[in-house]
NUPAKE-170995 format. One record per residue: residue number from 1; x, y, z of N, C-alpha, C in turn; residue in one letter. Coordinates in nm, 2 decimals, decimal comma, always signed. Example, Ala and Ser with C-alpha at 12.3 -4.5 7.8 and 13.67 -1.06 7.14 Angstrom:
2
1|+1,32|-0,57|+0,78|+1,23|-0,45|+0,78|+1,32|-0,33|+0,78|A
2|+1,28|-0,22|+0,71|+1,37|-0,11|+0,71|+1,29|+0,00|+0,79|S
// end
This chain:
79
1|+0,08|-0,12|+0,00|+0,00|+0,00|+0,00|+0,09|+0,12|+0,00|M
2|+0,05|+0,22|-0,08|+0,13|+0,35|-0,09|+0,11|+0,43|+0,03|A
3|+0,22|+0,50|+0,07|+0,22|+0,59|+0,18|+0,15|+0,72|+0,14|R
4|+0,08|+0,77|+0,23|+0,02|+0,90|+0,21|+0,12|+1,01|+0,23|A
5|+0,15|+1,09|+0,13|+0,25|+1,19|+0,15|+0,19|+1,31|+0,24|S
6|+0,27|+1,35|+0,33|+0,23|+1,46|+0,41|+0,27|+1,59|+0,35|R
7|+0,18|+1,69|+0,35|+0,22|+1,82|+0,30|+0,29|+1,90|+0,41|K
8|+0,40|+1,96|+0,38|+0,47|+2,04|+0,47|+0,40|+2,18|+0,47|I
9|+0,36|+2,23|+0,58|+0,29|+2,36|+0,58|+0,39|+2,47|+0,54|P
10|+0,34|+2,56|+0,45|+0,42|+2,67|+0,40|+0,39|+2,79|+0,50|Q
11|+0,50|+2,87|+0,52|+0,48|+2,99|+0,60|+0,38|+3,08|+0,54|P
12|+0,33|+3,17|+0,62|+0,23|+3,26|+0,57|+0,29|+3,37|+0,48|G
13|+0,20|+3,45|+0,42|+0,25|+3,55|+0,32|+0,34|+3,65|+0,39|L
14|+0,31|+3,69|+0,51|+0,39|+3,79|+0,59|+0,53|+3,74|+0,61|R
15|+0,54|+3,61|+0,65|+0,68|+3,55|+0,67|+0,75|+3,54|+0,54|I
16|+0,69|+3,49|+0,44|+0,75|+3,48|+0,31|+0,80|+3,61|+0,25|R
17|+0,72|+3,71|+0,27|+0,76|+3,85|+0,23|+0,88|+3,90|+0,31|T
18|+0,87|+3,88|+0,43|+0,98|+3,92|+0,52|+1,11|+3,85|+0,48|R
19|+1,10|+3,72|+0,46|+1,22|+3,64|+0,42|+1,28|+3,69|+0,28|N
20|+1,19|+3,72|+0,19|+1,23|+3,77|+0,06|+1,30|+3,91|+0,08|Y
21|+1,24|+4,00|+0,15|+1,31|+4,13|+0,17|+1,44|+4,12|+0,25|L
22|+1,45|+4,02|+0,34|+1,58|+4,00|+0,41|+1,68|+3,95|+0,31|D
23|+1,64|+3,87|+0,22|+1,74|+3,82|+0,11|+1,78|+3,93|+0,02|G
24|+1,69|+4,02|-0,01|+1,72|+4,13|-0,10|+1,82|+4,22|-0,03|V
25|+1,79|+4,25|+0,10|+1,89|+4,34|+0,17|+2,03|+4,28|+0,18|M
26|+2,03|+4,14|+0,20|+2,16|+4,07|+0,21|+2,23|+4,09|+0,08|R
27|+2,16|+4,07|-0,03|+2,23|+4,08|-0,16|+2,27|+4,23|-0,19|E
28|+2,19|+4,32|-0,15|+2,23|+4,46|-0,17|+2,36|+4,50|-0,09|L
29|+2,38|+4,44|+0,02|+2,50|+4,47|+0,09|+2,63|+4,42|+0,02|R
30|+2,61|+4,32|-0,07|+2,72|+4,26|-0,14|+2,75|+4,34|-0,27|L
31|+2,66|+4,43|-0,31|+2,68|+4,50|-0,43|+2,80|+4,60|-0,42|V
32|+2,88|+4,61|-0,52|+2,99|+4,71|-0,53|+2,93|+4,83|-0,60|T
33|+2,90|+4,94|-0,53|+2,84|+5,05|-0,60|+2,95|+5,14|-0,66|W
34|+2,92|+5,20|-0,78|+3,02|+5,28|-0,84|+3,04|+5,41|-0,77|P
35|+3,16|+5,47|-0,78|+3,18|+5,60|-0,72|+3,13|+5,71|-0,80|G
36|+3,13|+5,83|-0,75|+3,08|+5,95|-0,82|+3,16|+5,97|-0,95|R
37|+3,29|+5,95|-0,95|+3,37|+5,98|-1,07|+3,33|+5,88|-1,18|A
38|+3,31|+5,75|-1,14|+3,27|+5,65|-1,24|+3,13|+5,68|-1,30|Q
39|+3,04|+5,72|-1,21|+2,90|+5,75|-1,26|+2,91|+5,87|-1,36|V
40|+2,99|+5,97|-1,32|+3,00|+6,09|-1,41|+3,06|+6,05|-1,54|R
41|+3,17|+5,96|-1,54|+3,23|+5,92|-1,67|+3,14|+5,84|-1,76|A
42|+3,07|+5,75|-1,70|+2,98|+5,66|-1,78|+2,86|+5,74|-1,83|T
43|+2,82|+5,84|-1,75|+2,71|+5,92|-1,80|+2,75|+6,01|-1,92|T
44|+2,87|+6,06|-1,91|+2,93|+6,14|-2,02|+2,94|+6,05|-2,15|L
45|+2,99|+5,93|-2,13|+3,00|+5,84|-2,25|+2,86|+5,81|-2,31|V
46|+2,76|+5,79|-2,23|+2,62|+5,77|-2,28|+2,57|+5,89|-2,35|V
47|+2,59|+6,01|-2,29|+2,54|+6,13|-2,36|+2,61|+6,16|-2,49|L
48|+2,74|+6,14|-2,50|+2,81|+6,16|-2,62|+2,77|+6,06|-2,73|V
49|+2,75|+5,93|-2,69|+2,71|+5,83|-2,78|+2,57|+5,86|-2,83|T
50|+2,48|+5,90|-2,75|+2,34|+5,93|-2,79|+2,35|+6,05|-2,89|V
51|+2,42|+6,15|-2,86|+2,44|+6,27|-2,95|+2,49|+6,23|-3,08|F
52|+2,60|+6,14|-3,08|+2,66|+6,10|-3,21|+2,56|+6,02|-3,29|A
53|+2,49|+5,93|-3,23|+2,39|+5,86|-3,31|+2,27|+5,95|-3,36|F
54|+2,24|+6,05|-3,28|+2,13|+6,14|-3,33|+2,18|+6,22|-3,45|A
55|+2,30|+6,26|-3,45|+2,36|+6,33|-3,56|+2,37|+6,23|-3,68|V
56|+2,42|+6,11|-3,66|+2,43|+6,02|-3,77|+2,29|+5,99|-3,83|F
57|+2,19|+5,96|-3,75|+2,06|+5,93|-3,81|+2,00|+6,05|-3,87|F
58|+2,03|+6,17|-3,82|+1,98|+6,29|-3,88|+2,03|+6,31|-4,02|G
59|+2,16|+6,29|-4,04|+2,23|+6,30|-4,17|+2,17|+6,19|-4,26|V
60|+2,16|+6,07|-4,22|+2,10|+5,96|-4,30|+1,96|+5,99|-4,34|V
61|+1,88|+6,04|-4,25|+1,74|+6,08|-4,28|+1,74|+6,19|-4,38|D
62|+1,83|+6,29|-4,37|+1,83|+6,40|-4,46|+1,86|+6,35|-4,61|Y
63|+1,96|+6,26|-4,62|+2,00|+6,21|-4,75|+1,89|+6,12|-4,81|F
64|+1,83|+6,04|-4,73|+1,72|+5,96|-4,78|+1,60|+6,04|-4,82|L
65|+1,57|+6,15|-4,75|+1,46|+6,24|-4,79|+1,49|+6,31|-4,92|A
66|+1,62|+6,35|-4,93|+1,67|+6,41|-5,06|+1,65|+6,32|-5,17|W
67|+1,70|+6,19|-5,16|+1,69|+6,09|-5,26|+1,54|+6,07|-5,30|G
68|+1,46|+6,06|-5,20|+1,31|+6,04|-5,22|+1,25|+6,15|-5,30|Q
69|+1,29|+6,28|-5,27|+1,24|+6,39|-5,35|+1,29|+6,38|-5,49|R
70|+1,41|+6,34|-5,52|+1,46|+6,33|-5,65|+1,38|+6,22|-5,73|L
71|+1,35|+6,11|-5,67|+1,28|+6,00|-5,73|+1,14|+6,05|-5,77|V
72|+1,07|+6,12|-5,67|+0,94|+6,16|-5,69|+0,93|+6,27|-5,80|Y
73|+1,03|+6,36|-5,80|+1,03|+6,47|-5,90|+1,06|+6,40|-6,04|Q
74|+1,15|+6,30|-6,04|+1,17|+6,24|-6,17|+1,05|+6,16|-6,22|G
75|+0,97|+6,10|-6,13|+0,85|+6,03|-6,17|+0,75|+6,13|-6,22|L
76|+0,74|+6,25|-6,16|+0,64|+6,35|-6,20|+0,67|+6,41|-6,33|G
77|+0,80|+6,42|-6,37|+0,83|+6,47|-6,50|+0,82|+6,37|-6,61|Q
78|+0,83|+6,24|-6,57|+0,82|+6,13|-6,67|+0,68|+6,11|-6,72|A
79|+0,58|+6,14|-6,63|+0,44|+6,11|-6,66|+0,37|+6,21|-6,74|G
// end
């Protein structure tokens, strides 16, 4: 005859939440946080990169629009 498995009671929501938050706090103590100089440097890199991509895509957009105008003007004259 098979044994009846007994269910292990789970802790309540309040205890599980507290255990989870304790684990989060334990992990956060292990994090190596960047210093002010590192944050400033990486922020500068991000801003410069975003600006460079904005300029690049602006130039690409300008030339694609210019080419599109040439095509449409050519089609208008051909018809």
